[in-house]
N, C-alpha and C positions, 0 to 999 in steps of 0.2 A: 505494499499499501505506499502510494507517494502522497507528498503535500508539497505544496507551494508556499511561497515567504511573500507576503504582501503589506502593503497599507490598509490598516482595517477601514472598511466605512463608517460614518457614523451609526449603521444599523447595528454592528456587530458587538456594541457596546454591552447590551444586555448580555449576550453570551460570554464574552469576557468576562463579567464581572461574575456570571456562575463557575465559569473557571478557575476564576481567583478564590472564590469562596468556599471549591471544593478541594482545590490545592492547598490552599492555607488551612484546611479545618482541623489536622493536627497540630499546629503552632500554639503554644502556649501562649504568646504575646498577643495574636490575633482575638484572644478569647478575654486574655485581660484587659484590652483598651474597648471590647466590642463582647461584653458578657450574657449576655441576652437577646432575647429574638426582636426585640423593637431595635436594639442596636446595629443587630445583624443586617437587619432591612434597612438602618439608616447607611449602613455600609455599602452597598449593593447599590443603593442610589447614586451615593458619592463616587464609588467606581466608574459608574457609568457616565458622570459628567466631569473625573476626570479624564476617561479617555476621550471624551469628547475636544477638552483643554490640549490632549496631547496631537491627536489630528490637526486640530487646527491651527495652531503655532508652532515656527520655526524655530525657536528656543528649547523645544521637546518632541523625542520623535515616540514611534509605537511601531510594532512589527506583529502581525500574526503567522505561524503555520496552521493553512488549511488542507485540509485533506481533500485530495484532487476527487476522488469516487463522492464522498460522502458530500462535501462541503462543513462538516463539522470542524470546529478551531480546537485543533491540539493544544496548541499552545501561544505564550504572546509574550512579547517583551516592551517595557515602557521607560525611557530616559530621559533626563534632563541634561542640556548643555549647557556647560559654565564657561564665559570668557572668550565665547566665538561668534556668540549672537547678542543684539542688542537685548538685554535680559527685561522683561516687563517688572513693573512691582506688581503684587498680587495682595488680596488683600489676608488676613489671614485666618484658615478654617475656622470656622463656627461647627461646635458638636454639641448636641441635645444632651439633657442630663442624663439618656440612658448609656450613655459614652463613660467609660471613663478616663477623663482627660488629663488625671494626674500620669496617668502611663503613655498617652499619646505625647503629652509635652516632654516627659523625663525623656523618652526615647528618642525623639526627634532633637534633644538639646545633645544626648548620648552621642549620636554617631554623626550629628553637624560637626560636632567637638574634632571628632576620628578624623573627618573629611580634612579639616581644615589643618589642622596638625600634620595629615599625611601627604597632601598637595598645598598647601595653600592657596594663593591664587593663581594657580597655575591652571589651563583653558585644561578642560577634561568634560567627559562623558560621566553622569551619575545614572547607574541603573537602579529603578528604583524597585521592578518587578519583573520577576523572570518565572511564570507561570506553568504548571502544564497541568492539562487533565489527569487525573492520577488512572483514567482507564486504558488512557494512550500514552505510557509513560515505553522508555525504550526505544522508541523511534529515529532517535536522533534531531528532533522536533527541536528541543530547547538550545542544543550545542550548534543548530544552526542558525536561529536566531540572534543566539550570542554572539558566532564567528561577523555576522552580518553587521554588527554594532561595532565589534572590532576594526571591519574593513572602514569603514566610516570615519571612525575615529582616525585610524591610523590615515589616513587621505587629509585631516586636519592637523596631523602631529601631536595627538591628544592621548592622554590616558584615560582607560575606561576604571571607574572605583565603583565598588558596591559592597552594601551586608551580606553575607552568606551566614544562611544558616548551617546548624553544625553538620547536618546529615548532605551538604552540598557542598563542602570545603573542597573533597576532593574533587568531584566533579568540574570546581572553578581551575584547581590545579591544573585539570589536563590539559586546558584551554589556555594556562598559561598566566594565570592571575597567583598572585604570590599575599600570602598575609601579612598585613601589617600594624594592626592593632587588634587585641581584643577586647571585646564587648561584653558586659555584664552588668543583670539587673537582678532584684529578686521581684517574684512574681506571683500572687495567687494562683493557686492550682484552680483548675478548669470547674465551675461552680462554686468556687469558695469567694471570700474576700479579701483572707487573711493573706499577707505576701511571704510564701514560705519556700516558694520553688526557686532555684537557681537557674536560669535562663541566660544562654551565649550565643552571641553570633562574634563571626569575625568581619574584621572592614580588609577589603583584598583590591588589590592593583594590578592591572596588565597595562603594561606601556609599550608601545612601538619599537 
């Protein structure tokens, strides 16, 4: 079964949100930030709006891997471009009370600090999401998408930086990324409000 890598249409946004939620369902951080049905439905809508923003603006990018037989979206990647385009000032995201703002804000601050420490103000691509539908793993869609991002970044002599969940570190290493920083948070277990669980990611960088 083959796939094509293309820029999604705006009509693909709901399907991409579904892929995101399915791929990230095991992730402790997502459920700490969005701990209930109401907050996950908010996240679904937010993801759709974010996809439209990536499609429409040239300081961001998005690609999907689409099954050429069924048309289903297998995987997608989203990124932002820093230091190479005129960057728009963006309003701060507003999250309803059903979301846990403390974990949204602390994660954003932690990862931003690491990116600045590693790259400073050097031009770079920041991959925010690389998600694959769990039903379609192992087909090379995610690696194909990331290689496309690397190719685009290399054409502008820009590094690529991302935050890797621990189970994905070796995947990124196979594509030439190197661990630069360790990220740690203490989060509540799924279904709990008491922060008792160590959560880790790694800041990783690829350079052309």
